[in-house]
N, C-alpha and C positions, 0 to 999 in steps of 0.2 A: 128704318130701327139700328142699322150697324153701323150707317157712315161711308166713309170711302174705303176702299181695301187698300193693303200697302201694295206698294209698287212693284216687291220683289215677287217671283214665282213663288206659290204658296206650296210648301213641302208638308206641313200636317193635315191630315182631315181629322176633323173632332165632332165628334156628336156628344150634343146635351141634351140630357132627356132628365125631365121633371114634370110635374102637370101642374105646376103655376109659371105664368109668363105673360104680362102684358096683353091685355088691358086688365088683367086681375092687378088689385090693389097690393095684394099679399107680397111681403119684406122678400119671400123667395123669388116673387115673381120680377121683383126690381133685381135682385142679384143674377139672377140668370139672364136677363137682357143685359146689364152691364159686362157681365162675363162674356157673353156673346158677342157683344161689340169690342169690348177691348182684344179679345184675340181676335177677332178679323182686322183690325189696326195693325197687329203686332203681327200679320201673314198668316195667319191660318184661315182654312177652309171649312167654316163651320157650319152647322146642320143643326136645328131646335127640332126636337119632336117635346111636345107638350100636349095636355090636351085642350080640347076647346071650353071655353064658359059655356055655362046655360045659356040657350038662347041663340048662339053664335053656329052658322054653319060652316064645319070643319073642313068641306070639301071647296068652299069657296074664301077662307079664310088662311092668310098665311104666304103662299107663294111657295117659291122654289127654297127657300131658306129656313123657313118656318113649316113645318108640317103639324098638323092638330088632330088629334085623338077625338070622334065625336063623343059629347060629353053623355054620362049616365050618371043618376042618382045611386045607383046599386054600388055598393063596394065591392061584391064577389064580379059582378060584370066588369068595373072596372080596372079590377087587377086583370081579368081573362084579355080585357081589350089591350089595357096597356102592353103587356106582355106580349101579344100577336102583334102589336103595332111597331114595338121596339125590334123583335126580330126580322120582320120584314124592312124597317129602317137599315138594321147592320147590313142586311143581305145586299141590299142596293146602292147605299150610301159606300159601304165597306170603309169604315173609319181606321184609321189609326190608334183611335184612343176612344174611349167611352166613356164621357163626365155624367155623373149625376148631381142634379142642382136642388133637389129639395128631399124630405124622408119618402113619400109615394114613391117618388123616381127610387130609390135607394131599395126599396122595398121588391118592388118591379123586377128590377137587375139582377135581385138575387136570385131569383125565378128561371133565369136565363140558363140553358144549357147550350154544352160545347160538344162537338164532334172533332173525329179524326181528323175529317178534310172540311171541317167549319167551325175552327177555333175561336173562342171569343176574341175580340181583341182586349190591350191591355186596360183597367176600369181604373179612374179616378172616383172615388165617392165623397159625401158631402157631411157632415155636421153641423146643422144650423139652429138647433137650440131645441125644442120639444123632443125631437126624434131620438134624442139622447136622454136629455133631463126626466123624461115623465116614459120614454118607451122601451129604455134598457137597465131593468126588464120592465116590462109592462104591468099594471096593477090589476088588471082584469082580464080574464080568458082570452080577449081579442087582441089586446095589446100586449099580452104574455107572445102570443104568436107571434105577432109583429115584430115583437123583438129578436126572434129567432132570425126572420130574414134579414133584420138589418145586422146581426153578428155574422149571418153567412155573406152578405153584401162585403162588409169590413175584411172579412176574411181573404175575399178574394181580389180585394184593392190592392193595386202597387201602391197607391197613396191616398190620402182623405184629406179633403179641403175642410179647414175649420175655421168659424166666423171670428174667434175671437182666443185670445189665451186664456179667459176664464173657462170656456167651453173646450179647450185644449187640454186643461186638469182635470174636468170633472171625467173628460173621454179617456183619461190614462184609469183613472180609478175605475171607471167601468170595464176596464179591460183591453182599452185599445189599444195595440202596439205604440209607443210615444216614437218610434224613428220613422212611421208612414205619415203622421200629421204634420200640416202645416198651416200657416194663416192664409185665411183666404177672405177677406172682410168685403162688407158691402163698397161699392165705387159710386162716384157721382159725376156728371158730364160738368167741368168746372165752367164750362163755356156757357151755362145756362146761369150762370150766377157772374157773369159780367157782363160789361154794357154799362146800364145808365147809373153809374158812380155816382150819388150826390145828385141826379134828375128827381128822385123820391126820398122826401125829407124824412129822416129816423125823429120819431117819437121819443124824447129821453125818460119818458113815465112808462111805457108801454112794453109789459113782458109777455113775450109769444110762449104757447105750447102747443104742441101738434101731437096727438095720441088718441089711439081707441081708447075709450071710456071705459075701463073696466079695472077690474083692481089694482093689479101689477102696476098699473100705471101709478098710482098713489097720487090723482090729483087732489085726492081730501084732505092731503097732506101740505100739499102746494097749496090749499085755500086755506087752512088753518095759519100756516105761514103768513101769507097775503095778510090776513088779517092784524096779525102782528107787528108786520111794519107798516100797515096803512095809517097808525097814530103820526109816523114819522114824514110819511110822503103822502101828502091825503088827494094827490091827484095820479097816485098811481094805479095803473089799469091793466088787468090780465086779460089777454085773448086766447081763449081756449078752442083751439081748433080740433072738431075731431066729433064722433057719434058712438055709441056703444051702449052696454046695458047699463051703466050705473047715471046715462044722463040726469033723469028725473033726481035720482037721490041726489047727486051733486048740485042740482041748481036751488034744490031745497037745503042745501047744507050754508050755500052762498046767503041764503035769505036769511038761515037761523044767525048767518056771523055778520048780517047787514051789511053785504059785499055787490048788493044788486048794483050799485052805480059804480062798481072798480071791477064789475065782470063781465065779459063778452062772451058768451058760448055762442060760439062763430058756423058750429054745424061743421059737417063733413065739407072737403075739397078733394077734387082728383088731385091725385098724387103728380109732380113734377108739372103741376099747371099754372100758368099765369096767375091766376088768382091767390094760391100759396105762396106762389114765390113775390108777390108782391106783399104780402103780412109778413114775411123775412126781410124784404126789404125796411119796413116801416118800423118793425120794431126797435128796443135799445137792445135786449139780449134776450136769448132764451133761456127757459127753465122746463125741467122734467125730473120729478122725483122718482121713478120707474126703478122697480129691483126685479132682479133675475133678467136682464135684456141679455141676450144673446150678443146683440149688437145693435145698438139702436139708430137707423136709417136717418132719424131726423136731427141727431147731434153732427152727424157729417152734413147735411144738409146745410143747418142753421151755421156751421163753420164755415162752409163754401161761400155763404151770402154776408161774411166779416161779421158776425154775431159772436160774442163772449158765451158761451153755454154754462148754466149750473147742471149738473148729473150728481146723482148718488156714487161712492165709491164701491159699487156692486157688478157682476156680472161683467159684461164687455165694456160698461161705457169708460173706464179707464183707459181702454184703449185708443178712445176717440178725443175725449176731454182731459187733455193734462194739466193738473192742480196747477194754478199761478200762472202757467204760459199760456193755454189758450181757451181755459174757464177756471170753474171753482167745483170741487168735488166734495161732496158733505156726507156724513153718516146713513145710511137706509133708514128711513122713517125716522127721522130725527129733527121736527119742524122747529126746534129751536135752531140748530144748526144751520138749516134752509134757511130760516127767517134771517138770521145773521148775514148769510151770503145775498140773500136779495137786498137787504139794506147797504152792503157794502156796495154793487153795483149799480143800486138807483143812487147812492149818493157820491160815485167817483168816475166821472163822467171819460178822464182819461185812461183810468183804467179800463175800463169796458173799450175806448180806441184800441188801447194798445193789446187788449185780449183778442178782441176780435181781427183785429190787423194779423197778428199771429195763429190765429184759427184757421184763415183762410189760404194762408201760406201751408199751412199743416196739412190740411184735408188736401192740397193741390199736389203737396210732394207724396203724400200716404195714401190717401183716399179716391185718388181721378182715376179714370176707366184707363187711360192711358198704365197708369202703376199696376191696375189687376191684370192687363191684357199682357205686358211682358213679362210680368213675375208669373203669371199662368201659364204662358207661351213654353217658358223656360222649363218650367216643371213638367208639361206634356210632353218635350222633346224629352228629357231625362226620364221619365217612363215608358216613352216608346223605346227609346234606346236599352233599356235595362239598368239606367246607371242612377235612377233615384235614390237617393242615401237617405233622406227626411230633410225636412224645413228646421229653420231656427225659431222658437215660437216661445222659449221662455223667457219669462222677463229679466232683466238685468241682475235685480237684486233675488234672483232664486237659487 
């Protein structure tokens, strides 16, 4: 999973700790894997401590670089097991730096205790999404208690890795110190999108979306916008990859809008699979009207495959989708504006190609595993040396 190590002697031991890691399909799992791979390629000695998915034997899955904690469905037992495993790993691996990669990992790390003879290493914690938007403060007694754990870990952290500029702004309003924040977005192995350019013919009328089918993703808004443009583009086809609680409702809506012959519900596909990559290579462009995204991995993947993208000017999406440069941004929940953007990309092949080519370059320069690894290793070095002074996360127009 990590690729080739750097040729130079490794100077830092970094322990990445979170409860999601592949084969989990969670966004934080993909982030943890990309971070581990990037740090190793940059020259770090990395170990990953994570929870084993249900049905996987923690004793046999992982090896030297990935240590898995036995799965349990009990929340309290999970906290206890994870804390015990983290303490053992710190004692054995003796990392120069501990880096949490998801909300549960951050909360468990807050439970660590330090002694005079066994001090804790400097810590980098994270802000990935709901860990701060809905858990700080929590709206239920359990979430309220968890918010205390989050705040305790953030106070102890020398630096805090945040997925997007929008979440940095939320974090500051929730009381996190601005000077401790730095951007640490998802990353993609761009070598996976290289290769058979031109071997797979793109359909000029196929729109792709990849998402869990839940309310936040606003697939219903996309379907209504599609019904609007179908009159002018009678061959248009929307491929929806994903599954979720709104599947039946969305299928019924497609029927009600008379879109049966224009919409394909393709079902779920494994993350980073050949089948998913084939969908990216076949589409004319990518569209997803989701709101409140910390940072949408699918926008990064689509751009890496040279697709122009349409997204909402909301959350972390504008960090990836540059309006009129790599794609088009529309206001949230505005199906008329979304329809206009769809209409434009369907009708202008040259625009699609230009935006797609620029998207590929943008992703390679800013969201590659190498970029994530290099910047992350530099920050870890500063944290270990005690010289970290904060990242530059504010927008140019702030």
